[in-house]
C-alpha distance (Angstrom), angle and dihedral (degrees) to the residues before:
residue distance angle dihedral
M1 . . .
S2 3.78 . .
L3 3.91 123.5 .
S4 3.82 86.9 -113.3
D5 3.91 88.9 55.1
Y6 3.77 91.4 48.4
H7 3.79 94.4 46.6
I8 3.81 93.5 50.8
L9 3.79 91.2 47.4
L10 3.78 89.7 49.3
I11 3.86 92.4 51.5
L12 3.80 92.9 45.9
H13 3.85 90.4 46.9
E14 3.70 89.1 55.5
C15 3.82 95.9 47.8
P16 3.83 122.6 89.5
D17 3.98 108.2 -91.7
G18 3.75 88.1 2.9
R19 3.81 93.4 -85.6
A20 3.78 137.2 116.2
R21 3.75 137.9 175.1
M22 3.74 113.5 -98.8
R23 3.69 94.0 -124.5
D24 3.79 91.1 54.1
L25 3.75 90.6 49.5
S26 3.85 89.2 50.2
R27 3.78 90.2 54.5
R28 3.80 94.8 46.9
M29 3.76 93.7 45.6
V30 3.83 91.9 42.5
F31 3.71 88.0 -130.5
S32 3.80 129.6 140.8
T33 3.70 112.4 -110.7
S34 3.82 91.8 -111.3
R35 3.83 90.5 50.8
L36 3.81 91.2 51.7
S37 3.68 93.4 46.7
Y38 3.79 91.3 56.2
Q39 3.78 90.7 47.0
I40 3.78 91.9 48.9
D41 3.78 89.8 49.2
V42 3.82 91.9 53.0
M43 3.92 89.8 50.5
V44 3.71 92.8 46.7
K45 3.83 88.8 53.9
K46 3.82 89.8 53.2
G47 3.82 88.5 51.4
W48 3.83 96.5 -115.6
L49 3.74 95.6 113.8
R50 3.67 145.7 23.5
R51 3.84 132.9 -157.8
E52 3.76 121.9 -127.2
S53 3.77 127.1 -172.2
A54 3.74 114.8 -119.5
A55 3.76 107.9 -115.5
E56 3.79 91.8 -159.9
D57 3.86 93.5 55.6
R58 3.88 121.0 26.6
R59 3.78 91.1 -152.6
G60 3.87 96.6 52.8
S61 3.74 132.1 76.2
Y62 3.77 141.5 -173.8
A63 3.69 134.7 -132.2
V64 3.71 112.3 -139.3
L65 3.79 131.4 -163.6
T66 3.82 112.1 -124.0
A67 3.85 124.8 -152.0
D68 3.73 90.2 -100.2
G69 3.88 90.8 50.3
R70 3.85 88.4 51.8
A71 3.72 92.2 52.2
T72 3.78 92.8 46.4
F73 3.83 89.7 49.6
A74 3.82 92.9 50.2
V75 3.89 90.0 55.5
A76 3.75 93.8 44.0
A77 3.74 94.0 45.7
R78 3.83 92.5 52.2
D79 3.85 90.0 50.6
H80 3.79 91.4 44.4
G81 3.81 90.5 51.7
A82 3.69 91.4 53.7
V83 3.63 93.8 50.3
V84 3.77 95.2 47.7
D85 3.87 87.8 50.6
R86 3.77 91.9 52.7
L87 3.75 97.9 43.8
F88 3.83 102.3 35.3
S89 3.69 117.2 5.9
A90 3.79 94.0 55.9
A91 3.82 90.1 52.3
V92 3.78 99.2 62.0
D93 3.73 131.1 64.3
T94 3.86 124.5 -133.6
D95 3.76 95.9 -89.9
D96 3.91 94.1 48.5
A97 3.88 88.5 48.0
A98 3.86 91.7 51.0
A99 3.83 90.9 50.1
L100 3.80 93.5 46.6
T101 3.70 90.6 48.6
R102 3.87 91.3 53.2
V103 3.85 91.2 49.1
M104 3.82 92.1 48.3
R105 3.80 92.9 48.9
T106 3.86 91.2 48.2
L107 3.86 88.6 51.2
T108 3.85 92.5 46.7
T109 3.74 91.2 50.2
H110 3.89 91.9 48.3
L111 3.80 91.6 48.6
D112 3.81 95.8 45.4
H113 3.83 91.7 52.8
L114 3.81 99.7 44.7
D115 3.79 111.5 131.8
E116 3.79 107.5 -97.9
D117 3.80 90.7 -148.2
G118 3.73 92.5 50.6
P119 3.86 129.4 88.7
D120 3.72 115.9 -44.8
T121 3.80 123.5 -127.8
F122 3.77 93.0 -76.2
G123 3.78 93.7 50.9
E124 3.89 97.6 -107.3
R125 3.68 124.0 127.8
R126 3.86 115.6 -118.1
């Protein structure tokens, strides 16, 4: 499983009903629409995802986690968690972990609240 596969599965796992608009996934992955489309096609062939047309917008579509995708993610997440613990968590003390948690929460809040009409990731206006 590639890091891109894992990241897409993680995002969809966190979404209601395991589904997200392709344009939203593209933004979160910092992928071009064509790069994301290719990646989703690869994952559809593996049986981890399916595509759904967006009823509210004929041009849009959703990537949707399948049961096989959920099971694959569950195994990968367990393994990923063990590696993160071994490589990172074991290396920091309680104070460092608390400081890192505060910084990551601050960054998450900031990124979650960026103005959607503002500059994109590369500083260009849409």
